C-alpha positions, 0 to 999 in steps of 0.5 A, spaced: 490 441 535 492 448 535 497 452 531 500 458 533 501 463 527 507 468 527 505 475 528 507 481 532 503 484 538 503 491 540 504 490 547 498 485 547 493 491 545 493 488 537 496 483 533 499 484 526 499 478 522 501 476 515 494 477 513 493 484 516 500 486 513 497 484 506 491 487 506 494 494 508 499 493 502 493 492 498 489 498 500 495 503 499 497 500 492 490 501 490 490 508 493 496 510 490 493 507 483 487 511 484 491 518 485 495 517 479 489 515 475 485 522 477 491 526 477 491 532 472 498 533 472 500 526 471 506 525 467 506 521 460 511 517 457 510 520 450 510 527 453 517 530 451 517 537 453 522 539 457 522 545 463 526 551 462 
């Protein structure tokens, strides 16, 4: 028995499934977390300085 999984196709050149969408979202979140960690100008919650 064969089940059709729901997916989007790009004119039958590629398919976008739930697994691919979750993988891309995980990669984007990981990339952003790495950028935030290594950002030298990161804003900290305990920094109460104001711009004048």
